[in-house]
C-alpha positions as CSV (number, residue, x, y, z in Angstrom):
1,X,106.4,117.6,92.4
2,X,102.9,119.1,92.9
3,X,100.4,117.6,95.3
4,X,98.0,117.0,92.4
5,X,100.7,114.9,90.7
6,X,101.6,113.1,93.9
7,X,97.9,112.2,94.4
8,X,97.8,110.8,90.9
9,X,101.0,108.8,91.4
10,X,99.8,107.2,94.7
11,X,96.5,106.1,93.1
12,X,98.3,104.7,90.1
13,X,100.8,102.9,92.2
14,X,98.1,101.4,94.4
15,X,96.3,100.2,91.2
16,X,99.5,98.7,89.8
17,X,100.3,96.9,93.1
18,X,96.7,95.6,93.3
19,X,96.8,94.4,89.7
20,X,100.1,92.4,90.4
21,X,98.6,90.9,93.6
22,X,100.9,92.8,95.9
23,X,97.9,94.6,97.6
24,X,94.6,92.8,98.4
25,X,91.2,94.5,98.5
26,X,91.6,97.5,100.9
27,X,94.7,96.2,102.6
28,X,98.0,98.0,102.7
29,X,98.8,101.7,103.0
30,X,100.8,103.9,100.7
31,X,102.1,107.3,101.8
32,X,104.2,110.1,100.4
33,X,105.6,113.2,102.1
34,X,104.2,116.2,100.4
35,X,106.0,118.9,102.4
36,X,107.6,119.3,105.8
37,X,105.9,116.5,107.7
38,X,102.7,116.6,105.7
39,X,101.8,113.2,104.1
40,X,99.3,111.9,101.6
41,X,98.0,108.5,102.7
42,X,95.7,105.9,101.3
43,X,92.7,105.6,103.6
44,X,91.2,102.5,105.2
45,X,88.1,100.8,103.7
46,X,88.6,101.7,100.1
47,X,89.7,99.1,97.5
48,X,93.2,99.9,96.3
49,X,92.1,99.3,92.7
50,X,89.5,102.0,92.8
51,X,91.2,104.9,94.6
52,X,90.6,108.4,93.3
53,X,92.8,111.4,94.0
54,X,90.3,113.0,96.3
55,X,90.1,109.8,98.4
56,X,93.5,110.3,100.0
57,X,94.0,111.5,103.5
58,X,96.4,114.3,104.5
59,X,98.1,113.7,107.9
60,X,100.9,115.0,110.0
61,X,103.8,112.8,111.2
62,X,101.6,111.7,114.2
63,X,98.8,110.6,111.9
64,X,96.5,113.5,112.8
65,X,94.2,114.5,110.0
66,X,95.0,118.0,108.6
67,X,92.2,118.7,106.2
68,X,89.0,117.0,107.5
69,X,89.5,114.0,105.4
70,X,89.3,110.2,106.1
71,X,90.8,109.1,109.4
72,X,93.9,106.9,109.6
73,X,94.1,104.4,112.4
74,X,97.1,104.8,114.8
75,X,97.9,101.1,114.4
76,X,98.0,101.4,110.6
77,X,100.1,104.6,110.6
78,X,102.6,103.5,113.4
79,X,105.2,101.7,111.2
80,X,105.1,104.5,108.6
81,X,105.5,107.2,111.3
82,X,108.5,105.3,112.7
83,X,110.1,105.1,109.3
84,X,109.7,108.8,108.7
85,X,111.0,109.5,112.2
86,X,114.1,107.5,111.3
87,X,114.5,109.9,108.4
88,X,114.2,112.9,110.7
89,X,116.7,111.4,113.1
90,X,119.2,110.9,110.3
91,X,118.7,114.5,109.1
92,X,119.4,115.7,112.7
93,X,122.4,113.5,113.0
94,X,123.8,115.0,109.9
95,X,123.3,118.5,111.2
96,X,120.5,119.2,108.8
97,X,117.5,121.3,110.0
98,X,114.3,119.5,110.9
99,X,112.6,121.1,107.8
100,X,115.0,119.2,105.5
101,X,113.6,116.6,103.3
102,X,113.9,113.2,104.9
103,X,115.8,110.4,103.2
104,X,112.5,108.5,103.0
105,X,110.0,110.2,100.7
106,X,107.5,107.4,100.5
107,X,106.4,104.2,102.3
108,X,104.3,101.2,101.2
109,X,102.8,98.6,103.4
110,X,102.0,95.8,101.0
111,X,100.8,92.2,101.2
112,X,103.2,90.3,98.8
113,X,102.2,86.6,99.0
114,X,105.5,85.0,98.3
115,X,107.3,87.1,101.0
116,X,104.5,86.2,103.4
117,X,104.9,82.5,102.6
118,X,108.7,82.7,103.3
119,X,108.0,84.4,106.6
120,X,105.6,81.6,107.6
121,X,108.1,79.0,106.5
122,X,110.7,80.7,108.7
123,X,109.0,80.9,112.2
124,X,112.3,81.1,114.1
125,X,114.1,83.5,111.7
126,X,114.6,87.2,112.4
127,X,116.0,88.0,108.9
128,X,115.4,86.8,105.3
129,X,118.5,86.8,103.1
130,X,117.1,87.2,99.6
131,X,119.2,87.3,96.4
132,X,119.6,90.8,95.0
133,X,118.1,92.8,97.8
134,X,119.3,93.9,101.3
135,X,118.5,91.5,104.1
136,X,114.9,91.9,105.2
137,X,114.3,91.9,109.0
138,X,111.2,90.0,110.2
139,X,109.5,91.9,113.0
140,X,106.0,92.6,114.3
141,X,104.5,96.0,113.5
142,X,103.7,96.6,117.2
143,X,107.4,96.5,118.1
144,X,108.4,100.2,117.7
145,X,112.0,99.7,118.8
146,X,112.6,96.9,116.4
147,X,111.0,98.9,113.5
148,X,113.2,101.9,114.3
149,X,116.3,99.7,114.4
150,X,115.4,97.9,111.2
151,X,114.9,101.1,109.2
152,X,118.3,102.4,110.5
153,X,119.9,99.6,108.4
154,X,117.5,98.5,105.6
155,X,114.7,100.0,103.5
156,X,112.4,97.0,104.0
157,X,111.0,94.9,106.7
158,X,108.7,91.9,106.7
159,X,105.9,92.3,109.2
160,X,105.2,88.9,110.7
161,X,101.6,88.0,109.7
162,X,101.1,91.4,108.2
163,X,103.0,91.8,104.9
164,X,105.9,94.1,104.3
165,X,106.8,97.7,104.7
166,X,109.3,99.5,102.5
167,X,110.6,103.0,102.5
168,X,112.2,104.8,99.6
169,X,113.5,108.1,98.3
170,X,112.7,110.2,96.6
171,X,109.2,108.9,96.0
172,X,106.5,106.4,95.5
173,X,107.8,104.7,92.3
174,X,111.1,103.8,94.0
175,X,109.1,102.2,96.8
176,X,107.0,100.3,94.2
177,X,110.2,99.1,92.6
178,X,111.5,97.8,95.9
179,X,108.2,96.0,96.7
180,X,108.4,94.3,93.3
181,X,112.1,93.4,93.7
182,X,111.6,91.8,97.2
183,X,108.6,89.8,96.0
184,X,110.5,88.6,92.9
185,X,113.4,87.5,95.1
186,X,111.0,85.8,97.5
187,X,109.4,83.9,94.6
188,X,112.9,82.7,93.5
189,X,113.7,81.6,97.0
190,X,110.4,79.6,97.2
191,X,111.1,77.9,93.9
192,X,114.6,76.9,95.1
193,X,113.2,75.5,98.3
194,X,110.7,73.3,96.4
195,X,113.5,71.8,94.3
196,X,116.0,71.0,97.1
C-alpha cells in the first residue's frame, strides 16, 4: 500500500475512533509501519478528529524523526516501539531477515471508557478475561519487560490508568477492529456486573 493511502487510512481511522468515543481530544497514538522500520505516527497535540495526511510524523523504530516533522515523545512511543520490537524478535526467531515485514503492521493506543472502567474495578487483577477476545493483560506502560512479555502472547494490553494498546497485522483497520471488539466485550462485562 502506498504511503499516501496509509496516511489517509490513519487519519480516517483516528476520526472513526474519535467519533465512537474510543479516542478523546488529542489522546492516543496510531502508527503504521510504512517500510523497513519506518513508521507513520499521529503526533501529539492535534485533535484526532481533525488530523490531515500532512500532520503525521515519520519515525524510525526508536522514535527518531526521519523527515523534520512533529516530534513524538519517548514515553508515548515506548509501548509501540516494544510491540514492533516483539515483531522483529519473532521474525528473527523464525529465521527471517531483519528486513522482513513484522507480524505487527499497526498499533493503536486508544482510550476506550468501558475497558478503562473494568481496569479500575479490578485493582488487583493482572488480566481481564473478556468474552470473544484473547485475555487482556493489565500492565503499566512504563514496564518494558511486562509489555514485551504481554505482546508475545496477546495482541492487546490494558494500560493501567492509560487506556489500551493493540497491535495487528497487516494494518490499521485490523487494529481498529480489535479496539472495537475489546471495548464491546468490556461493555458486556460491565452490564453483567451491574445485574449480578
